[in-house]
DOMARMAR-958617 format. One record per residue: residue number from 1; residue in one letter; x, y, z of N, C-alpha, C in turn. Coordinates in pm, 1 decimal. Example, Ala and Ser with C-alpha at 12.3 -4.5 7.8 and 13.67 -1.06 7.14 Angstrom:
<kolros>
<kolro><num>1</num><residu>a</residu><n_c1>1319.0</n_c1><n_c2>-569.0</n_c2><n_c3>780.0</n_c3><ca_c1>1230.0</ca_c1><ca_c2>-450.0</ca_c2><ca_c3>780.0</ca_c3><c_c1>1320.0</c_c1><c_c2>-330.0</c_c2><c_c3>780.0</c_c3></kolro>
<kolro><num>2</num><residu>s</residu><n_c1>1285.0</n_c1><n_c2>-225.0</n_c2><n_c3>708.0</n_c3><ca_c1>1367.0</ca_c1><ca_c2>-106.0</ca_c2><ca_c3>714.0</ca_c3><c_c1>1290.0</c_c1><c_c2>3.0</c_c2><c_c3>787.0</c_c3></kolro>
</kolros>
This chain:
<kolros>
<kolro><num>1</num><residu>x</residu><n_c1>5796.6</n_c1><n_c2>-3255.2</n_c2><n_c3>-5359.8</n_c3><ca_c1>5931.8</ca_c1><ca_c2>-3314.4</ca_c2><ca_c3>-5302.5</ca_c3><c_c1>6017.3</c_c1><c_c2>-3265.3</c_c2><c_c3>-5372.2</c_c3></kolro>
<kolro><num>2</num><residu>x</residu><n_c1>6116.2</n_c1><n_c2>-3208.1</n_c2><n_c3>-5308.8</n_c3><ca_c1>6211.9</ca_c1><ca_c2>-3143.6</ca_c2><ca_c3>-5402.3</ca_c3><c_c1>6280.0</c_c1><c_c2>-3229.7</c_c2><c_c3>-5559.7</c_c3></kolro>
<kolro><num>3</num><residu>x</residu><n_c1>6277.4</n_c1><n_c2>-3159.6</n_c2><n_c3>-5637.6</n_c3><ca_c1>6369.2</ca_c1><ca_c2>-3243.1</ca_c2><ca_c3>-5745.6</ca_c3><c_c1>6464.7</c_c1><c_c2>-3325.5</c_c2><c_c3>-5758.2</c_c3></kolro>
<kolro><num>4</num><residu>x</residu><n_c1>6620.5</n_c1><n_c2>-3206.3</n_c2><n_c3>-5634.2</n_c3><ca_c1>6720.0</ca_c1><ca_c2>-3337.4</ca_c2><ca_c3>-5613.5</ca_c3><c_c1>6713.3</c_c1><c_c2>-3499.1</c_c2><c_c3>-5538.0</c_c3></kolro>
<kolro><num>5</num><residu>x</residu><n_c1>6546.8</n_c1><n_c2>-3458.3</n_c2><n_c3>-5425.2</n_c3><ca_c1>6543.0</ca_c1><ca_c2>-3607.4</ca_c2><ca_c3>-5361.4</ca_c3><c_c1>6556.7</c_c1><c_c2>-3700.4</c_c2><c_c3>-5455.4</c_c3></kolro>
<kolro><num>6</num><residu>x</residu><n_c1>6539.2</n_c1><n_c2>-3745.2</n_c2><n_c3>-5541.1</n_c3><ca_c1>6539.9</ca_c1><ca_c2>-3869.9</ca_c2><ca_c3>-5673.1</ca_c3><c_c1>6665.0</c_c1><c_c2>-3883.4</c_c2><c_c3>-5711.1</c_c3></kolro>
<kolro><num>7</num><residu>x</residu><n_c1>6745.4</n_c1><n_c2>-3774.0</n_c2><n_c3>-5663.8</n_c3><ca_c1>6860.7</ca_c1><ca_c2>-3843.5</ca_c2><ca_c3>-5767.3</ca_c3><c_c1>6982.5</c_c1><c_c2>-3907.7</c_c2><c_c3>-5626.9</c_c3></kolro>
<kolro><num>8</num><residu>x</residu><n_c1>6910.3</n_c1><n_c2>-3971.5</n_c2><n_c3>-5525.4</n_c3><ca_c1>7041.5</ca_c1><ca_c2>-4056.1</ca_c2><ca_c3>-5483.3</ca_c3><c_c1>7044.7</c_c1><c_c2>-4030.8</c_c2><c_c3>-5329.3</c_c3></kolro>
<kolro><num>9</num><residu>x</residu><n_c1>7247.1</n_c1><n_c2>-3979.2</n_c2><n_c3>-5328.7</n_c3><ca_c1>7337.7</ca_c1><ca_c2>-3876.0</ca_c2><ca_c3>-5285.7</ca_c3><c_c1>7275.2</c_c1><c_c2>-3770.1</c_c2><c_c3>-5263.7</c_c3></kolro>
<kolro><num>10</num><residu>x</residu><n_c1>7207.1</n_c1><n_c2>-3698.0</n_c2><n_c3>-5189.5</n_c3><ca_c1>7111.5</ca_c1><ca_c2>-3528.5</ca_c2><ca_c3>-5216.4</ca_c3><c_c1>7278.1</c_c1><c_c2>-3443.6</c_c2><c_c3>-5241.8</c_c3></kolro>
<kolro><num>11</num><residu>x</residu><n_c1>7363.5</n_c1><n_c2>-3467.8</n_c2><n_c3>-5154.1</n_c3><ca_c1>7482.0</ca_c1><ca_c2>-3404.2</ca_c2><ca_c3>-5084.3</ca_c3><c_c1>7557.5</c_c1><c_c2>-3410.4</c_c2><c_c3>-5202.6</c_c3></kolro>
<kolro><num>12</num><residu>x</residu><n_c1>7583.3</n_c1><n_c2>-3482.6</n_c2><n_c3>-5245.0</n_c3><ca_c1>7639.4</ca_c1><ca_c2>-3472.4</ca_c2><ca_c3>-5385.7</ca_c3><c_c1>7602.9</c_c1><c_c2>-3426.6</c_c2><c_c3>-5502.7</c_c3></kolro>
<kolro><num>13</num><residu>x</residu><n_c1>7471.1</n_c1><n_c2>-3415.9</n_c2><n_c3>-5478.6</n_c3><ca_c1>7392.9</ca_c1><ca_c2>-3356.5</ca_c2><ca_c3>-5640.6</ca_c3><c_c1>7407.4</c_c1><c_c2>-3214.8</c_c2><c_c3>-5574.9</c_c3></kolro>
<kolro><num>14</num><residu>x</residu><n_c1>7396.4</n_c1><n_c2>-3201.7</n_c2><n_c3>-5485.8</n_c3><ca_c1>7369.8</ca_c1><ca_c2>-3030.3</ca_c2><ca_c3>-5406.4</ca_c3><c_c1>7500.8</c_c1><c_c2>-2956.3</c_c2><c_c3>-5468.8</c_c3></kolro>
<kolro><num>15</num><residu>x</residu><n_c1>7605.8</n_c1><n_c2>-3010.0</n_c2><n_c3>-5395.5</n_c3><ca_c1>7717.7</ca_c1><ca_c2>-3011.1</ca_c2><ca_c3>-5435.2</ca_c3><c_c1>7715.8</c_c1><c_c2>-2990.7</c_c2><c_c3>-5598.6</c_c3></kolro>
<kolro><num>16</num><residu>x</residu><n_c1>7713.2</n_c1><n_c2>-3068.8</n_c2><n_c3>-5693.1</n_c3><ca_c1>7726.7</ca_c1><ca_c2>-3073.7</ca_c2><ca_c3>-5816.1</ca_c3><c_c1>7643.1</c_c1><c_c2>-2926.7</c_c2><c_c3>-5845.4</c_c3></kolro>
<kolro><num>17</num><residu>x</residu><n_c1>7551.0</n_c1><n_c2>-2934.2</n_c2><n_c3>-5865.5</n_c3><ca_c1>7461.9</ca_c1><ca_c2>-2847.4</ca_c2><ca_c3>-5900.2</ca_c3><c_c1>7501.6</c_c1><c_c2>-2672.9</c_c2><c_c3>-5831.8</c_c3></kolro>
<kolro><num>18</num><residu>x</residu><n_c1>7568.0</n_c1><n_c2>-2691.9</n_c2><n_c3>-5670.3</n_c3><ca_c1>7584.9</ca_c1><ca_c2>-2526.5</ca_c2><ca_c3>-5707.3</ca_c3><c_c1>7747.3</c_c1><c_c2>-2525.0</c_c2><c_c3>-5760.2</c_c3></kolro>
<kolro><num>19</num><residu>x</residu><n_c1>7792.7</n_c1><n_c2>-2604.0</n_c2><n_c3>-5838.2</n_c3><ca_c1>7943.8</ca_c1><ca_c2>-2595.2</ca_c2><ca_c3>-5906.6</ca_c3><c_c1>7908.4</c_c1><c_c2>-2523.1</c_c2><c_c3>-6006.8</c_c3></kolro>
<kolro><num>20</num><residu>x</residu><n_c1>7807.9</n_c1><n_c2>-2585.0</n_c2><n_c3>-6100.4</n_c3><ca_c1>7769.9</ca_c1><ca_c2>-2563.4</ca_c2><ca_c3>-6224.2</ca_c3><c_c1>7706.3</c_c1><c_c2>-2447.9</c_c2><c_c3>-6203.0</c_c3></kolro>
<kolro><num>21</num><residu>x</residu><n_c1>7633.1</n_c1><n_c2>-2415.6</n_c2><n_c3>-6081.3</n_c3><ca_c1>7570.5</ca_c1><ca_c2>-2240.4</ca_c2><ca_c3>-6093.8</ca_c3><c_c1>7657.0</c_c1><c_c2>-2148.3</c_c2><c_c3>-6131.5</c_c3></kolro>
<kolro><num>22</num><residu>x</residu><n_c1>7829.4</n_c1><n_c2>-2181.4</n_c2><n_c3>-6033.0</n_c3><ca_c1>7967.9</ca_c1><ca_c2>-2095.2</ca_c2><ca_c3>-5994.2</ca_c3><c_c1>7981.1</c_c1><c_c2>-2129.2</c_c2><c_c3>-6140.4</c_c3></kolro>
<kolro><num>23</num><residu>x</residu><n_c1>8029.4</n_c1><n_c2>-2226.3</n_c2><n_c3>-6240.2</n_c3><ca_c1>8068.0</ca_c1><ca_c2>-2209.3</ca_c2><ca_c3>-6339.9</ca_c3><c_c1>7989.0</c_c1><c_c2>-2129.2</c_c2><c_c3>-6446.2</c_c3></kolro>
<kolro><num>24</num><residu>x</residu><n_c1>7830.1</n_c1><n_c2>-2133.4</n_c2><n_c3>-6517.4</n_c3><ca_c1>7760.4</ca_c1><ca_c2>-2081.0</ca_c2><ca_c3>-6580.9</ca_c3><c_c1>7772.9</c_c1><c_c2>-1952.8</c_c2><c_c3>-6502.5</c_c3></kolro>
<kolro><num>25</num><residu>x</residu><n_c1>7791.3</n_c1><n_c2>-1890.7</n_c2><n_c3>-6377.5</n_c3><ca_c1>7802.4</ca_c1><ca_c2>-1753.0</ca_c2><ca_c3>-6300.3</ca_c3><c_c1>7614.8</c_c1><c_c2>-1710.7</c_c2><c_c3>-6314.4</c_c3></kolro>
<kolro><num>26</num><residu>x</residu><n_c1>7586.3</n_c1><n_c2>-1817.4</n_c2><n_c3>-6248.7</n_c3><ca_c1>7442.6</ca_c1><ca_c2>-1858.3</ca_c2><ca_c3>-6245.1</ca_c3><c_c1>7418.1</c_c1><c_c2>-1849.4</c_c2><c_c3>-6077.4</c_c3></kolro>
<kolro><num>27</num><residu>x</residu><n_c1>7326.2</n_c1><n_c2>-1823.7</n_c2><n_c3>-5996.0</n_c3><ca_c1>7207.6</ca_c1><ca_c2>-1930.4</ca_c2><ca_c3>-5833.2</ca_c3><c_c1>7125.2</c_c1><c_c2>-2055.9</c_c2><c_c3>-5869.1</c_c3></kolro>
<kolro><num>28</num><residu>x</residu><n_c1>7183.1</n_c1><n_c2>-2118.5</n_c2><n_c3>-5755.2</n_c3><ca_c1>7051.5</ca_c1><ca_c2>-2243.1</ca_c2><ca_c3>-5784.8</ca_c3><c_c1>6960.3</c_c1><c_c2>-2210.0</c_c2><c_c3>-5665.8</c_c3></kolro>
<kolro><num>29</num><residu>x</residu><n_c1>6851.8</n_c1><n_c2>-2218.2</n_c2><n_c3>-5695.5</n_c3><ca_c1>6696.3</ca_c1><ca_c2>-2270.1</ca_c2><ca_c3>-5615.2</ca_c3><c_c1>6717.9</c_c1><c_c2>-2403.4</c_c2><c_c3>-5627.7</c_c3></kolro>
<kolro><num>30</num><residu>x</residu><n_c1>6771.8</n_c1><n_c2>-2505.1</n_c2><n_c3>-5567.1</n_c3><ca_c1>6743.3</ca_c1><ca_c2>-2653.9</ca_c2><ca_c3>-5577.4</ca_c3><c_c1>6721.5</c_c1><c_c2>-2652.2</c_c2><c_c3>-5435.9</c_c3></kolro>
<kolro><num>31</num><residu>x</residu><n_c1>6765.0</n_c1><n_c2>-2631.5</n_c2><n_c3>-5331.4</n_c3><ca_c1>6781.8</ca_c1><ca_c2>-2712.6</ca_c2><ca_c3>-5181.5</ca_c3><c_c1>6591.8</c_c1><c_c2>-2587.6</c_c2><c_c3>-5148.4</c_c3></kolro>
<kolro><num>32</num><residu>x</residu><n_c1>6600.7</n_c1><n_c2>-2518.8</n_c2><n_c3>-5130.6</n_c3><ca_c1>6472.3</ca_c1><ca_c2>-2473.1</ca_c2><ca_c3>-5080.9</ca_c3><c_c1>6465.1</c_c1><c_c2>-2297.5</c_c2><c_c3>-5116.4</c_c3></kolro>
<kolro><num>33</num><residu>x</residu><n_c1>6430.8</n_c1><n_c2>-2359.4</n_c2><n_c3>-5280.7</n_c3><ca_c1>6411.8</ca_c1><ca_c2>-2204.1</ca_c2><ca_c3>-5317.8</ca_c3><c_c1>6225.1</c_c1><c_c2>-2157.3</c_c2><c_c3>-5302.1</c_c3></kolro>
<kolro><num>34</num><residu>x</residu><n_c1>6224.0</n_c1><n_c2>-2015.4</n_c2><n_c3>-5319.3</n_c3><ca_c1>6177.8</ca_c1><ca_c2>-1936.5</ca_c2><ca_c3>-5257.4</ca_c3><c_c1>5998.5</c_c1><c_c2>-2006.4</c_c2><c_c3>-5282.9</c_c3></kolro>
<kolro><num>35</num><residu>x</residu><n_c1>5922.5</n_c1><n_c2>-1949.7</n_c2><n_c3>-5235.2</n_c3><ca_c1>5728.2</ca_c1><ca_c2>-2012.0</ca_c2><ca_c3>-5247.2</ca_c3><c_c1>5723.1</c_c1><c_c2>-2009.1</c_c2><c_c3>-5369.5</c_c3></kolro>
<kolro><num>36</num><residu>x</residu><n_c1>5785.6</n_c1><n_c2>-1843.8</n_c2><n_c3>-5502.3</n_c3><ca_c1>5706.5</ca_c1><ca_c2>-1778.3</ca_c2><ca_c3>-5593.6</ca_c3><c_c1>5859.7</c_c1><c_c2>-1832.7</c_c2><c_c3>-5692.3</c_c3></kolro>
<kolro><num>37</num><residu>x</residu><n_c1>5980.3</n_c1><n_c2>-1925.7</n_c2><n_c3>-5662.5</n_c3><ca_c1>6049.3</ca_c1><ca_c2>-1911.1</ca_c2><ca_c3>-5790.4</ca_c3><c_c1>6037.1</c_c1><c_c2>-2094.4</c_c2><c_c3>-5794.8</c_c3></kolro>
<kolro><num>38</num><residu>x</residu><n_c1>6085.8</n_c1><n_c2>-2124.1</n_c2><n_c3>-5885.6</n_c3><ca_c1>6054.0</ca_c1><ca_c2>-2296.3</ca_c2><ca_c3>-5909.1</ca_c3><c_c1>6214.8</c_c1><c_c2>-2285.5</c_c2><c_c3>-5881.3</c_c3></kolro>
<kolro><num>39</num><residu>x</residu><n_c1>6159.9</n_c1><n_c2>-2426.7</n_c2><n_c3>-5882.9</n_c3><ca_c1>6368.4</ca_c1><ca_c2>-2517.8</ca_c2><ca_c3>-5861.2</ca_c3><c_c1>6436.2</c_c1><c_c2>-2520.5</c_c2><c_c3>-5949.9</c_c3></kolro>
<kolro><num>40</num><residu>x</residu><n_c1>6572.6</n_c1><n_c2>-2463.2</n_c2><n_c3>-5995.1</n_c3><ca_c1>6641.1</ca_c1><ca_c2>-2475.4</ca_c2><ca_c3>-6076.2</ca_c3><c_c1>6763.9</c_c1><c_c2>-2425.4</c_c2><c_c3>-6103.5</c_c3></kolro>
<kolro><num>41</num><residu>x</residu><n_c1>6873.5</n_c1><n_c2>-2411.0</n_c2><n_c3>-6198.8</n_c3><ca_c1>6974.5</ca_c1><ca_c2>-2314.1</ca_c2><ca_c3>-6195.8</ca_c3><c_c1>6892.7</c_c1><c_c2>-2169.0</c_c2><c_c3>-6272.6</c_c3></kolro>
<kolro><num>42</num><residu>x</residu><n_c1>6949.4</n_c1><n_c2>-2002.8</n_c2><n_c3>-6226.8</n_c3><ca_c1>6908.7</ca_c1><ca_c2>-1938.3</ca_c2><ca_c3>-6279.7</ca_c3><c_c1>7011.7</c_c1><c_c2>-1902.1</c_c2><c_c3>-6373.5</c_c3></kolro>
<kolro><num>43</num><residu>x</residu><n_c1>7071.6</n_c1><n_c2>-1852.7</n_c2><n_c3>-6450.7</n_c3><ca_c1>7138.6</ca_c1><ca_c2>-1803.1</ca_c2><ca_c3>-6589.1</ca_c3><c_c1>7156.6</c_c1><c_c2>-1703.6</c_c2><c_c3>-6605.3</c_c3></kolro>
<kolro><num>44</num><residu>x</residu><n_c1>7217.5</n_c1><n_c2>-1554.4</n_c2><n_c3>-6580.2</n_c3><ca_c1>7235.1</ca_c1><ca_c2>-1488.0</ca_c2><ca_c3>-6643.2</ca_c3><c_c1>7268.4</c_c1><c_c2>-1471.5</c_c2><c_c3>-6803.2</c_c3></kolro>
<kolro><num>45</num><residu>x</residu><n_c1>7231.1</n_c1><n_c2>-1434.5</n_c2><n_c3>-6941.2</n_c3><ca_c1>7187.8</ca_c1><ca_c2>-1449.9</ca_c2><ca_c3>-7061.2</ca_c3><c_c1>7205.4</c_c1><c_c2>-1374.2</c_c2><c_c3>-7108.9</c_c3></kolro>
<kolro><num>46</num><residu>x</residu><n_c1>7220.4</n_c1><n_c2>-1328.1</n_c2><n_c3>-7197.7</n_c3><ca_c1>7234.8</ca_c1><ca_c2>-1213.3</ca_c2><ca_c3>-7334.3</ca_c3><c_c1>7044.1</c_c1><c_c2>-1178.7</c_c2><c_c3>-7324.4</c_c3></kolro>
<kolro><num>47</num><residu>x</residu><n_c1>6976.2</n_c1><n_c2>-1242.9</n_c2><n_c3>-7335.6</n_c3><ca_c1>6811.2</ca_c1><ca_c2>-1185.8</ca_c2><ca_c3>-7390.4</ca_c3><c_c1>6802.2</c_c1><c_c2>-1248.6</c_c2><c_c3>-7223.8</c_c3></kolro>
<kolro><num>48</num><residu>x</residu><n_c1>6827.1</n_c1><n_c2>-1197.5</n_c2><n_c3>-7077.9</n_c3><ca_c1>6796.5</ca_c1><ca_c2>-1166.6</ca_c2><ca_c3>-6918.6</ca_c3><c_c1>6808.0</c_c1><c_c2>-1363.0</c_c2><c_c3>-6858.2</c_c3></kolro>
<kolro><num>49</num><residu>x</residu><n_c1>6777.1</n_c1><n_c2>-1397.8</n_c2><n_c3>-6768.6</n_c3><ca_c1>6754.6</ca_c1><ca_c2>-1428.9</ca_c2><ca_c3>-6675.6</ca_c3><c_c1>6674.0</c_c1><c_c2>-1581.7</c_c2><c_c3>-6747.8</c_c3></kolro>
<kolro><num>50</num><residu>x</residu><n_c1>6759.2</n_c1><n_c2>-1666.0</n_c2><n_c3>-6746.9</n_c3><ca_c1>6683.5</ca_c1><ca_c2>-1805.8</ca_c2><ca_c3>-6753.0</ca_c3><c_c1>6718.3</c_c1><c_c2>-1907.6</c_c2><c_c3>-6681.8</c_c3></kolro>
<kolro><num>51</num><residu>x</residu><n_c1>6628.3</n_c1><n_c2>-2047.2</n_c2><n_c3>-6681.8</n_c3><ca_c1>6583.8</ca_c1><ca_c2>-2122.5</ca_c2><ca_c3>-6605.1</ca_c3><c_c1>6658.0</c_c1><c_c2>-2267.2</c_c2><c_c3>-6607.9</c_c3></kolro>
<kolro><num>52</num><residu>x</residu><n_c1>6732.5</n_c1><n_c2>-2301.8</n_c2><n_c3>-6623.1</n_c3><ca_c1>6731.2</ca_c1><ca_c2>-2434.5</ca_c2><ca_c3>-6646.8</ca_c3><c_c1>6741.1</c_c1><c_c2>-2496.3</c_c2><c_c3>-6565.9</c_c3></kolro>
<kolro><num>53</num><residu>x</residu><n_c1>6687.2</n_c1><n_c2>-2689.4</n_c2><n_c3>-6598.1</n_c3><ca_c1>6594.7</ca_c1><ca_c2>-2780.1</ca_c2><ca_c3>-6484.4</ca_c3><c_c1>6684.6</c_c1><c_c2>-2875.8</c_c2><c_c3>-6449.2</c_c3></kolro>
<kolro><num>54</num><residu>x</residu><n_c1>6660.8</n_c1><n_c2>-2994.1</n_c2><n_c3>-6420.6</n_c3><ca_c1>6727.0</ca_c1><ca_c2>-3108.7</ca_c2><ca_c3>-6440.5</ca_c3><c_c1>6717.0</c_c1><c_c2>-3206.1</c_c2><c_c3>-6557.9</c_c3></kolro>
<kolro><num>55</num><residu>x</residu><n_c1>6799.6</n_c1><n_c2>-3220.9</n_c2><n_c3>-6611.6</n_c3><ca_c1>6880.5</ca_c1><ca_c2>-3292.0</ca_c2><ca_c3>-6713.1</ca_c3><c_c1>6867.7</c_c1><c_c2>-3130.9</c_c2><c_c3>-6882.1</c_c3></kolro>
<kolro><num>56</num><residu>x</residu><n_c1>6824.2</n_c1><n_c2>-3026.2</n_c2><n_c3>-6862.6</n_c3><ca_c1>6877.0</ca_c1><ca_c2>-2918.6</ca_c2><ca_c3>-6910.4</ca_c3><c_c1>7028.4</c_c1><c_c2>-2917.6</c_c2><c_c3>-6974.2</c_c3></kolro>
<kolro><num>57</num><residu>x</residu><n_c1>7096.1</n_c1><n_c2>-2870.6</n_c2><n_c3>-7103.3</n_c3><ca_c1>7226.8</ca_c1><ca_c2>-2860.1</ca_c2><ca_c3>-7123.2</ca_c3><c_c1>7199.4</c_c1><c_c2>-2726.8</c_c2><c_c3>-7047.4</c_c3></kolro>
<kolro><num>58</num><residu>x</residu><n_c1>7380.1</n_c1><n_c2>-2718.6</n_c2><n_c3>-7032.4</n_c3><ca_c1>7399.1</ca_c1><ca_c2>-2564.2</ca_c2><ca_c3>-7038.9</ca_c3><c_c1>7520.1</c_c1><c_c2>-2537.4</c_c2><c_c3>-7108.6</c_c3></kolro>
<kolro><num>59</num><residu>x</residu><n_c1>7471.0</n_c1><n_c2>-2434.9</n_c2><n_c3>-7236.4</n_c3><ca_c1>7606.4</ca_c1><ca_c2>-2426.7</ca_c2><ca_c3>-7336.2</ca_c3><c_c1>7636.8</c_c1><c_c2>-2310.3</c_c2><c_c3>-7315.2</c_c3></kolro>
<kolro><num>60</num><residu>x</residu><n_c1>7788.0</n_c1><n_c2>-2310.6</n_c2><n_c3>-7420.0</n_c3><ca_c1>7880.6</ca_c1><ca_c2>-2186.3</ca_c2><ca_c3>-7396.2</ca_c3><c_c1>7848.9</c_c1><c_c2>-2111.9</c_c2><c_c3>-7523.6</c_c3></kolro>
<kolro><num>61</num><residu>x</residu><n_c1>7773.8</n_c1><n_c2>-2043.7</n_c2><n_c3>-7551.4</n_c3><ca_c1>7797.7</ca_c1><ca_c2>-1948.5</ca_c2><ca_c3>-7690.3</ca_c3><c_c1>7951.6</c_c1><c_c2>-1880.3</c_c2><c_c3>-7736.4</c_c3></kolro>
<kolro><num>62</num><residu>x</residu><n_c1>7912.7</n_c1><n_c2>-1796.6</n_c2><n_c3>-7849.0</n_c3><ca_c1>8070.6</ca_c1><ca_c2>-1765.7</ca_c2><ca_c3>-7883.2</ca_c3><c_c1>8115.0</c_c1><c_c2>-1679.8</c_c2><c_c3>-7798.1</c_c3></kolro>
<kolro><num>63</num><residu>x</residu><n_c1>8048.8</n_c1><n_c2>-1620.7</n_c2><n_c3>-7756.1</n_c3><ca_c1>8055.7</ca_c1><ca_c2>-1497.5</ca_c2><ca_c3>-7713.9</ca_c3><c_c1>8082.7</c_c1><c_c2>-1506.4</c_c2><c_c3>-7559.8</c_c3></kolro>
<kolro><num>64</num><residu>x</residu><n_c1>8124.2</n_c1><n_c2>-1622.7</n_c2><n_c3>-7503.1</n_c3><ca_c1>8132.7</ca_c1><ca_c2>-1650.3</ca_c2><ca_c3>-7409.6</ca_c3><c_c1>8029.8</c_c1><c_c2>-1706.4</c_c2><c_c3>-7240.3</c_c3></kolro>
<kolro><num>65</num><residu>x</residu><n_c1>7921.0</n_c1><n_c2>-1636.2</n_c2><n_c3>-7351.4</n_c3><ca_c1>7823.8</ca_c1><ca_c2>-1647.1</ca_c2><ca_c3>-7237.4</ca_c3><c_c1>7712.1</c_c1><c_c2>-1782.1</c_c2><c_c3>-7261.7</c_c3></kolro>
<kolro><num>66</num><residu>x</residu><n_c1>7637.9</n_c1><n_c2>-1801.3</n_c2><n_c3>-7130.0</n_c3><ca_c1>7570.1</ca_c1><ca_c2>-1940.4</ca_c2><ca_c3>-7125.5</ca_c3><c_c1>7431.4</c_c1><c_c2>-1903.3</c_c2><c_c3>-7135.2</c_c3></kolro>
<kolro><num>67</num><residu>x</residu><n_c1>7361.5</n_c1><n_c2>-2089.7</n_c2><n_c3>-7213.4</n_c3><ca_c1>7215.6</ca_c1><ca_c2>-2051.4</ca_c2><ca_c3>-7177.8</ca_c3><c_c1>7197.9</c_c1><c_c2>-2213.8</c_c2><c_c3>-7172.6</c_c3></kolro>
<kolro><num>68</num><residu>x</residu><n_c1>7033.6</n_c1><n_c2>-2245.8</n_c2><n_c3>-7106.7</n_c3><ca_c1>7019.9</ca_c1><ca_c2>-2368.3</ca_c2><ca_c3>-7094.7</ca_c3><c_c1>6937.4</c_c1><c_c2>-2382.6</c_c2><c_c3>-7202.1</c_c3></kolro>
<kolro><num>69</num><residu>x</residu><n_c1>6940.2</n_c1><n_c2>-2531.1</n_c2><n_c3>-7222.3</n_c3><ca_c1>6946.4</ca_c1><ca_c2>-2617.3</ca_c2><ca_c3>-7385.8</ca_c3><c_c1>6856.4</c_c1><c_c2>-2722.5</c_c2><c_c3>-7363.8</c_c3></kolro>
<kolro><num>70</num><residu>x</residu><n_c1>6704.5</n_c1><n_c2>-2693.8</n_c2><n_c3>-7357.4</n_c3><ca_c1>6570.6</ca_c1><ca_c2>-2840.6</ca_c2><ca_c3>-7278.7</ca_c3><c_c1>6670.3</c_c1><c_c2>-2953.7</c_c2><c_c3>-7414.3</c_c3></kolro>
<kolro><num>71</num><residu>x</residu><n_c1>6702.1</n_c1><n_c2>-3110.3</n_c2><n_c3>-7358.9</n_c3><ca_c1>6743.1</ca_c1><ca_c2>-3258.6</ca_c2><ca_c3>-7394.0</ca_c3><c_c1>6699.4</c_c1><c_c2>-3218.4</c_c2><c_c3>-7544.5</c_c3></kolro>
<kolro><num>72</num><residu>x</residu><n_c1>6575.4</n_c1><n_c2>-3205.2</n_c2><n_c3>-7575.6</n_c3><ca_c1>6537.3</ca_c1><ca_c2>-3252.4</ca_c2><ca_c3>-7736.0</ca_c3><c_c1>6597.2</c_c1><c_c2>-3189.9</c_c2><c_c3>-7836.0</c_c3></kolro>
<kolro><num>73</num><residu>x</residu><n_c1>6601.1</n_c1><n_c2>-3070.2</n_c2><n_c3>-7776.9</n_c3><ca_c1>6678.2</ca_c1><ca_c2>-2896.0</ca_c2><ca_c3>-7886.1</ca_c3><c_c1>6845.8</c_c1><c_c2>-2905.9</c_c2><c_c3>-7936.9</c_c3></kolro>
<kolro><num>74</num><residu>x</residu><n_c1>6838.0</n_c1><n_c2>-2969.7</n_c2><n_c3>-7813.4</n_c3><ca_c1>7006.9</ca_c1><ca_c2>-3014.4</ca_c2><ca_c3>-7801.5</ca_c3><c_c1>6999.4</c_c1><c_c2>-3160.8</c_c2><c_c3>-7870.8</c_c3></kolro>
<kolro><num>75</num><residu>x</residu><n_c1>6937.9</n_c1><n_c2>-3216.8</n_c2><n_c3>-7875.1</n_c3><ca_c1>6990.2</ca_c1><ca_c2>-3297.0</ca_c2><ca_c3>-7947.7</ca_c3><c_c1>6939.5</c_c1><c_c2>-3336.9</c_c2><c_c3>-8101.7</c_c3></kolro>
<kolro><num>76</num><residu>x</residu><n_c1>6807.4</n_c1><n_c2>-3242.5</n_c2><n_c3>-8137.8</n_c3><ca_c1>6789.4</ca_c1><ca_c2>-3169.8</ca_c2><ca_c3>-8227.8</ca_c3><c_c1>6894.2</c_c1><c_c2>-3167.3</c_c2><c_c3>-8340.1</c_c3></kolro>
<kolro><num>77</num><residu>x</residu><n_c1>6983.6</n_c1><n_c2>-2999.4</n_c2><n_c3>-8237.5</n_c3><ca_c1>7080.4</ca_c1><ca_c2>-2945.4</ca_c2><ca_c3>-8242.5</ca_c3><c_c1>7231.4</c_c1><c_c2>-2927.9</c_c2><c_c3>-8328.3</c_c3></kolro>
<kolro><num>78</num><residu>x</residu><n_c1>7216.9</n_c1><n_c2>-3050.2</n_c2><n_c3>-8198.7</n_c3><ca_c1>7361.3</ca_c1><ca_c2>-3105.3</ca_c2><ca_c3>-8198.2</ca_c3><c_c1>7402.5</c_c1><c_c2>-3181.7</c_c2><c_c3>-8238.2</c_c3></kolro>
<kolro><num>79</num><residu>x</residu><n_c1>7515.3</n_c1><n_c2>-3243.6</n_c2><n_c3>-8299.3</n_c3><ca_c1>7596.2</ca_c1><ca_c2>-3380.5</ca_c2><ca_c3>-8324.5</ca_c3><c_c1>7685.0</c_c1><c_c2>-3415.5</c_c2><c_c3>-8242.5</c_c3></kolro>
<kolro><num>80</num><residu>x</residu><n_c1>7713.3</n_c1><n_c2>-3571.9</n_c2><n_c3>-8204.3</n_c3><ca_c1>7798.0</ca_c1><ca_c2>-3615.6</ca_c2><ca_c3>-8175.0</ca_c3><c_c1>7970.1</c_c1><c_c2>-3599.1</c_c2><c_c3>-8229.4</c_c3></kolro>
<kolro><num>81</num><residu>x</residu><n_c1>8074.5</n_c1><n_c2>-3482.0</n_c2><n_c3>-8182.2</n_c3><ca_c1>8184.0</ca_c1><ca_c2>-3513.2</ca_c2><ca_c3>-8280.3</ca_c3><c_c1>8219.9</c_c1><c_c2>-3669.9</c_c2><c_c3>-8270.2</c_c3></kolro>
<kolro><num>82</num><residu>x</residu><n_c1>8331.1</n_c1><n_c2>-3696.5</n_c2><n_c3>-8440.1</n_c3><ca_c1>8424.1</ca_c1><ca_c2>-3829.0</ca_c2><ca_c3>-8381.7</ca_c3><c_c1>8533.1</c_c1><c_c2>-3844.3</c_c2><c_c3>-8267.0</c_c3></kolro>
</kolros>
């Protein structure tokens, strides 16, 4: 079952994923990924293409580059601002 199927309004979720992929210069494989490619947003980074999974953060680096970041790493690295 596609990951997006558990998010309620699938059409809205898909629109948001496509907009997020556009924002970070990536491409989405959330609806019908090819059989050999896992679902996710594929983001070009300075280290090569990386996959962001549902629940991951997408962060913008100091040079304007984007990276996916797992939630546990994000929580351990960043803190909320006042």
